[in-house]
C-alpha positions, 0 to 999 in steps of 0.5 A: 500499499502507497501512503502513510496514513491508513483510512478507511471506508466502507463499501455496501454491495448489491451481489445478485449481477455479476458485472456488480461484482466486478465493479466491487473488485475494481473499487476495491482494487484501486482503493487499497493501493491508495491506501485505503483499508476496507471493508464490505456489507454484500448484498442481504438478499444475494450470496457474495460467495465468490466476492472479491476472490479475484483478488490477492488475499491482502486486497480484499475487504473485510466482511462485516456484520450489518450492525449500527456500528458499521459505518462508524471510522469510515470516511465515507460510504461507496455504495454500489448498486440502485436505490434500495441498496443505497437506503439499506446504506442509509441505515449505516451512514446517517448514524455514523454522520458519514458521507454515501457516495453511490455508483447506480448500477440498478435501473433509476438510480435517483439518489446515486451520484454516478453511473458505471461510466464515472466509475474513474471519476468517483474513485479519483474524488474519493482519494483525493476528497475533492467530492462536497457533501450535501446534507438531505432531510428525514423525517423520525416517527413515532408510533403509540397506542393509548399512551403506550409506544409501540416503536420509532423509526425514521426515513430518508424517502418516505414513511408510509401508513398504509393497509394490511387488508387489501380487501378493505380500505384502511380509515385514517384521520390526518393531523397537522400541527394538533389540528384535524384536517380530514378523515377518509379511507385509502390505500395508505398515506405517505409522507414524503421527504423532498428527497423522496418526493420522486420515490413512492409519493411522485407514483402516488400523484404528489408533487416533485420538489427540487431537494434545497426546498425544506418541506414534507409531503402528505399524499393520500393514496388511493383515498375516497375522499372530497379533499384528498389531495397532496399537501406540502406542509412545513419542515417544523409541522408535526404531522399525525396519522391515526388509525380508526378504532372502528376499523382495521389495523394497517402498518407503517413502512419506512423506506420499505425496510423498516416496518411497525405495526398500526393496530385499531386505534393506533398513533403515528406521529412524523416530524423532522428527522434530527438527524440527516442523511449526507450524500456525496456529490462530484459536481455541482449539477442543477436539480432539474438536469438530474431529474430530466435525465433519470426520467429521460424527459422530452425536451427537444423542443427547448430553444434556452432563454430569449432575450438579454437580462 
């Protein structure tokens, strides 16, 4: 290894594709040569058999368990996969206050900073620390019933209160800043961050919110009500969703990864998260360009600004 001081990085990898394994080996070899001490957390659903077997033993990252402190001491978490893999890595990086740098090897990959063609640029930025770090808002969630806490969690994209009985709708009351807004039956209600506005909330009919806008989005899903449009509220608002005592149970789902059961009569309270998620950015790029590129929006007819300032 080169360099006097050993640096530390965590690699979180989706091992379900052979191409991803090859990229993981390239990343590990390059960072080892740059003086990094590496650890890896393979995909939780795919086997990691053979991962890094093409490298010399001393170049292979140390495999770790997905414990809460897995990212502690790392200067960056490199994510190889899609948005699902990045959300998994965020569980570790958020607590350790370590930036995530995603290389998209999935489909849309809206959260990832780079694509496979940018791999050399990513490695150079990590070695020379030329990336900038951007904070992304999260939400904290607490579930109670009759004054008793049932669970608490957080989300980077969205926290969803949804039905569990697909033959019936879930009856909920929406509250903002300690005041009732509306009661309706629905498939669910999403509370999304600006980061999550391009994910599930977008598919449910919510607006796209630029990341620098601090806000929370409330998006009912298939609601039977006259007033059930998406709402954008202050990031300092306190949002609550109460599951009707006379209806069926539901479930809280955070980022598609963490769940809390919601018996009839339970209450879900959502506020701005105390800890943001840190995303590493390689270059200054307007969010508009990322939106157009990721969603392949048609802009061929654009002619640019006319006239003079």
